[in-house]
C-alpha positions as semicolon CSV with decimal commas, in nm:
position;residue;x (nm);y (nm);z (nm)
1;M;0,362;15,284;17,297
2;K;0,210;15,075;17,574
3;E;0,372;14,738;17,633
4;I;0,180;14,411;17,655
5;A;0,325;14,094;17,809
6;V;0,212;13,780;17,629
7;I;0,222;13,427;17,766
8;G;0,137;13,163;17,509
9;G;0,251;13,380;17,221
10;T;0,397;13,092;17,019
11;G;0,071;12,897;17,029
12;A;-0,192;12,877;16,756
13;Q;-0,404;13,144;16,925
14;G;-0,121;13,357;17,060
15;M;0,064;13,416;16,734
16;P;-0,214;13,617;16,563
17;V;-0,260;13,814;16,887
18;V;0,108;13,911;16,899
19;Q;0,099;14,000;16,531
20;A;-0,208;14,223;16,562
21;L;-0,076;14,407;16,868
22;A;0,273;14,456;16,728
23;Q;0,166;14,568;16,382
24;S;-0,093;14,813;16,515
25;G;0,183;15,061;16,597
26;R;0,017;15,123;16,934
27;Y;0,178;14,847;17,140
28;R;0,511;14,689;17,209
29;V;0,489;14,318;17,287
30;R;0,698;14,121;17,534
31;V;0,664;13,746;17,464
32;L;0,758;13,486;17,724
33;T;0,906;13,176;17,560
34;R;1,095;12,872;17,683
35;D;1,295;12,853;17,361
36;P;1,381;13,179;17,181
37;Q;1,545;12,972;16,906
38;S;1,230;12,782;16,810
39;S;1,089;12,849;16,465
40;R;0,773;13,004;16,609
41;A;0,965;13,231;16,846
42;K;1,193;13,347;16,565
43;K;0,890;13,427;16,351
44;L;0,752;13,649;16,626
45;A;1,090;13,813;16,689
46;A;1,097;13,919;16,323
47;L;0,785;14,132;16,375
48;P;0,817;14,501;16,462
49;N;0,788;14,598;16,829
50;V;0,832;14,242;16,961
51;T;1,082;14,136;17,228
52;L;1,135;13,778;17,343
53;V;1,188;13,705;17,713
54;Q;1,322;13,361;17,795
55;G;1,130;13,194;18,075
56;A;0,861;12,945;18,165
57;Q;0,491;12,976;18,238
58;D;0,537;12,757;18,547
59;N;0,812;12,964;18,708
60;Q;0,686;13,235;18,941
61;Q;0,999;13,450;18,913
62;D;0,969;13,439;18,534
63;L;0,609;13,556;18,568
64;H;0,724;13,849;18,780
65;N;0,990;13,932;18,521
66;V;0,759;13,930;18,221
67;F;0,485;14,135;18,393
68;R;0,715;14,392;18,553
69;G;0,668;14,737;18,402
70;V;0,412;14,649;18,135
71;Y;0,073;14,810;18,082
72;G;-0,119;14,496;17,992
73;A;-0,099;14,118;17,978
74;W;-0,250;13,853;17,753
75;V;-0,224;13,507;17,907
76;N;-0,300;13,168;17,752
77;L;-0,133;12,895;17,953
78;D;-0,044;12,567;17,785
79;G;-0,278;12,342;17,977
80;F;-0,175;12,033;17,787
81;T;0,183;12,068;17,911
82;L;0,095;12,185;18,262
83;G;-0,193;11,950;18,328
84;E;-0,521;12,046;18,491
85;K;-0,390;12,083;18,847
86;N;-0,086;12,293;18,756
87;E;-0,284;12,513;18,520
88;L;-0,512;12,599;18,810
89;F;-0,218;12,693;19,033
90;Y;-0,029;12,894;18,772
91;G;-0,350;13,044;18,635
92;F;-0,430;13,186;18,978
93;R;-0,069;13,287;19,044
94;A;-0,025;13,457;18,707
95;Y;-0,323;13,679;18,787
96;E;-0,197;13,751;19,140
97;I;0,155;13,827;19,021
98;A;0,020;14,059;18,752
99;R;-0,168;14,247;19,026
100;A;0,151;14,262;19,235
101;E;0,342;14,406;18,937
102;R;0,073;14,674;18,882
103;V;-0,042;14,552;18,541
104;Q;-0,336;14,768;18,436
105;H;-0,527;14,538;18,196
106;Y;-0,521;14,158;18,216
107;V;-0,670;13,934;17,948
108;W;-0,720;13,565;18,028
109;A;-0,764;13,347;17,719
110;Q;-0,985;13,053;17,799
111;I;-1,227;12,790;17,679
112;E;-1,571;12,800;17,833
113;Y;-1,627;12,625;18,165
114;G;-1,794;12,319;18,018
115;L;-1,845;12,128;18,342
116;G;-2,021;12,426;18,499
117;N;-2,236;12,479;18,190
118;A;-2,333;12,110;18,208
119;K;-2,454;12,151;18,568
120;F;-2,153;11,954;18,693
121;D;-2,238;11,630;18,519
122;E;-1,907;11,441;18,541
123;K;-1,935;11,290;18,194
124;Y;-1,857;11,639;18,062
125;H;-1,546;11,695;18,275
126;C;-1,286;11,793;18,015
127;G;-0,970;11,897;18,200
128;H;-0,816;12,125;17,939
129;M;-1,141;12,322;17,917
130;D;-1,244;12,325;18,281
131;S;-0,914;12,439;18,433
132;K;-0,920;12,754;18,219
133;G;-1,290;12,812;18,290
134;R;-1,241;12,788;18,666
135;V;-0,960;13,044;18,658
136;G;-1,175;13,274;18,445
137;K;-1,455;13,262;18,703
138;F;-1,205;13,350;18,976
139;I;-1,065;13,644;18,781
140;L;-1,401;13,811;18,718
141;T;-1,503;13,775;19,083
142;Q;-1,207;13,996;19,180
143;G;-1,377;14,293;19,016
144;Q;-1,212;14,575;18,825
145;D;-1,063;14,783;19,106
146;G;-0,686;14,800;19,073
147;M;-0,663;14,610;18,744
148;N;-0,899;14,574;18,452
149;S;-0,961;14,215;18,348
150;T;-1,122;14,060;18,042
151;L;-1,194;13,699;17,952
152;F;-1,140;13,599;17,591
153;S;-1,332;13,277;17,529
154;T;-1,301;13,053;17,226
155;G;-1,458;12,729;17,118
156;P;-1,292;12,478;16,884
157;Y;-1,075;12,635;16,617
158;M;-1,201;12,622;16,260
159;D;-0,834;12,571;16,178
160;M;-0,852;12,230;16,349
161;L;-0,989;12,115;16,015
162;M;-0,621;12,133;15,914
163;D;-0,465;11,995;16,234
164;G;-0,567;11,804;16,542
165;L;-0,903;11,632;16,587
166;F;-1,096;11,762;16,287
167;V;-0,873;11,661;15,994
168;P;-1,053;11,439;15,740
169;E;-0,915;11,121;15,589
170;E;-0,836;11,134;15,220
171;K;-0,937;10,814;15,039
172;P;-0,749;10,663;14,743
173;D;-1,025;10,779;14,507
174;G;-0,969;11,144;14,608
175;S;-1,277;11,172;14,830
176;F;-1,262;11,289;15,193
177;V;-1,427;11,141;15,501
178;W;-1,479;11,297;15,842
179;A;-1,531;11,002;16,076
180;N;-1,576;11,109;16,439
181;P;-1,821;11,083;16,733
182;A;-2,008;11,407;16,656
183;P;-2,372;11,376;16,546
184;S;-2,381;11,480;16,180
185;D;-2,640;11,753;16,239
186;N;-2,510;11,906;16,564
187;K;-2,352;12,249;16,522
188;L;-2,018;12,343;16,680
189;P;-1,919;12,708;16,745
190;L;-1,602;12,723;16,537
191;I;-1,367;13,024;16,541
192;A;-1,124;13,121;16,266
193;L;-0,780;13,192;16,414
194;C;-0,712;13,468;16,160
195;D;-0,973;13,691;16,332
196;I;-0,851;13,643;16,689
197;G;-0,589;13,918;16,672
198;V;-0,843;14,185;16,578
199;Y;-1,068;14,097;16,872
200;N;-0,784;14,118;17,123
201;L;-0,655;14,443;16,977
202;W;-1,003;14,586;17,035
203;V;-0,998;14,460;17,395
204;F;-0,682;14,654;17,476
205;D;-0,789;14,959;17,273
206;N;-1,124;14,983;17,455
207;P;-1,071;14,910;17,825
208;S;-1,371;15,112;17,937
209;E;-1,597;14,866;17,751
210;S;-1,397;14,544;17,763
211;A;-1,317;14,550;18,137
212;G;-1,523;14,286;18,315
213;M;-1,637;14,133;17,986
214;D;-1,631;13,770;17,882
215;L;-1,585;13,814;17,507
216;S;-1,697;13,483;17,361
217;V;-1,609;13,464;16,992
218;V;-1,733;13,252;16,704
219;T;-1,706;13,249;16,326
220;G;-2,002;13,022;16,263
221;H;-2,203;12,737;16,412
222;V;-2,136;12,448;16,178
223;S;-2,217;12,075;16,179
224;F;-1,987;11,813;16,032
225;A;-2,250;11,734;15,770
226;E;-2,228;12,100;15,665
227;I;-1,848;12,090;15,673
228;A;-1,848;11,802;15,424
229;K;-2,110;11,971;15,206
230;V;-1,935;12,309;15,198
231;F;-1,600;12,143;15,135
232;T;-1,744;11,980;14,823
233;E;-1,899;12,308;14,709
234;V;-1,571;12,496;14,754
235;T;-1,324;12,238;14,622
236;G;-1,535;12,015;14,397
237;K;-1,405;11,711;14,585
238;P;-1,658;11,456;14,720
239;A;-1,681;11,442;15,098
240;V;-1,898;11,290;15,367
241;H;-1,927;11,280;15,745
242;R;-1,977;10,950;15,924
243;S;-2,073;10,950;16,290
244;I;-1,894;10,661;16,461
245;S;-1,876;10,536;16,818
246;W;-1,635;10,694;17,060
247;E;-1,448;10,367;17,109
248;T;-1,397;10,320;16,736
249;Y;-1,279;10,677;16,700
250;A;-1,051;10,668;17,006
251;S;-0,876;10,353;16,890
252;R;-0,773;10,544;16,575
253;A;-0,705;10,888;16,721
254;E;-0,527;10,813;17,050
255;P;-0,161;10,926;17,020
256;Y;-0,041;10,596;17,170
257;P;-0,211;10,326;17,381
258;G;-0,287;10,450;17,731
259;A;-0,187;10,808;17,649
260;F;-0,252;11,081;17,901
261;V;-0,396;11,420;17,807
262;N;-0,045;11,568;17,833
263;W;0,080;11,302;17,594
264;T;0,347;11,529;17,448
265;L;0,551;11,482;17,767
266;G;0,580;11,114;17,679
267;P;0,445;10,801;17,849
268;D;0,694;10,805;18,138
269;A;0,640;11,161;18,267
270;A;0,549;11,195;18,636
271;R;0,171;11,209;18,686
272;D;-0,086;11,171;18,961
273;D;-0,461;11,125;19,002
274;S;-0,531;11,476;18,870
275;T;-0,396;11,387;18,525
276;M;-0,673;11,269;18,297
277;S;-0,614;11,008;18,032
278;W;-0,640;11,115;17,670
279;R;-0,959;10,910;17,637
280;E;-1,121;11,063;17,947
281;N;-1,042;11,419;17,843
282;F;-1,134;11,400;17,476
283;G;-1,430;11,172;17,536
284;A;-1,575;11,454;17,746
285;F;-1,472;11,706;17,477
286;W;-1,669;11,527;17,206
287;R;-1,968;11,468;17,436
288;Y;-1,984;11,834;17,539
289;W;-1,976;11,978;17,189
290;G;-2,177;11,690;17,042
291;D;-2,460;11,729;17,292
292;G;-2,499;12,100;17,217
293;I;-2,455;12,225;17,574
294;T;-2,257;12,534;17,479
295;K;-2,425;12,872;17,519
296;P;-2,511;13,102;17,224
297;R;-2,262;13,372;17,122
298;D;-2,347;13,740;17,081
299;T;-2,264;13,793;16,715
300;V;-2,402;14,149;16,722
301;I;-2,108;14,269;16,931
302;L;-1,866;14,060;16,724
303;D;-1,991;14,233;16,407
304;R;-1,942;14,572;16,573
305;I;-1,592;14,491;16,697
306;H;-1,478;14,331;16,373
307;P;-1,702;14,432;16,079
308;N;-1,477;14,248;15,834
309;R;-1,467;13,924;16,027
310;I;-1,506;13,593;15,848
311;R;-1,869;13,486;15,885
312;T;-1,898;13,153;15,703
313;L;-1,712;12,827;15,666
314;A;-1,696;12,874;15,289
315;E;-1,537;13,216;15,333
316;W;-1,277;13,071;15,568
317;M;-1,199;12,784;15,330
318;G;-1,139;13,033;15,052
319;H;-0,931;13,257;15,277
320;V;-0,690;12,979;15,383
321;G;-0,701;12,782;15,056
322;Y;-0,841;12,481;15,238
323;D;-0,788;12,151;15,058
324;G;-0,859;11,898;15,332
325;K;-0,493;11,813;15,384
326;R;-0,307;11,828;15,714
327;K;-0,106;12,143;15,789
328;S;0,075;12,255;16,105
329;V;-0,143;12,473;16,330
330;L;-0,140;12,343;16,687
331;K;0,181;12,382;16,882
332;Q;0,137;12,069;17,096
333;V;0,087;11,854;16,785
334;E;0,393;12,014;16,623
335;D;0,602;11,956;16,937
336;W;0,497;11,591;16,947
337;A;0,587;11,546;16,580
338;I;0,932;11,694;16,646
339;K;0,987;11,458;16,940
340;G;0,866;11,164;16,733
């Protein structure tokens, strides 16, 4: 079996990728993790064909160690922990080190380059999106000689309806309210995490087609008005979306007053001018998706790659048993809860 090194394997996106690769019977998976004793790492270690390698995404020797001798690599750096500046450095270095270690197929998991798509209008500068997008641009410009490379691009997770920014508020009368800055009728390209593993398995299984590709995935383009409507249809519980001002929303959603985008490191962590505040970063996030700047996805190729993919919000809600209540999905939110 070919071996794939995975960085970011304990994250919300990485876990289904590791699972799909390991359970395919075609790949062994080598997962870099800072803490092999964490609950997420132990869950991965229990899968067949998975080995944990202790190390850090921001240690160049650890990157050499995890890439040495493998066929492929799937890399999703934790930009919230690293910060925008460090994700750029280690994003570039991870690619270069993979080339030095003779990796044959490199997959960079990213979010689209929002600032570039917005013609460099600064009000759309969202650090945790743009750092990944910049690295992706760099990787594809290197061409395919010597190492195949593929970008795997996601938008917001559909699963963020259970964790993070998209969780509704349950009222005492049993109704649910989504109150956020998104226009009620603007559609976001949401992706169901349960399908991500299949797409990445296809990428490694089909290098002649996936090399040089930016595979941009989506489950469905859905507005918050539709989310509330479908939720009621699926669960029978009343729901509504209310579009509120950014300032009103931020005062409720900010992790703590004056939080930075890497808030999980705590308020006293060392930072400089490159570190955006939580409000700056997520204000741009909501503006970008709310203003509909994102480019259309090619669902024809997604249907071909994954004929059984989830195609609608209602289907996803049924698949996960969605009830509007908060559940653990995002690693950075889970880490912050543990620290708290």
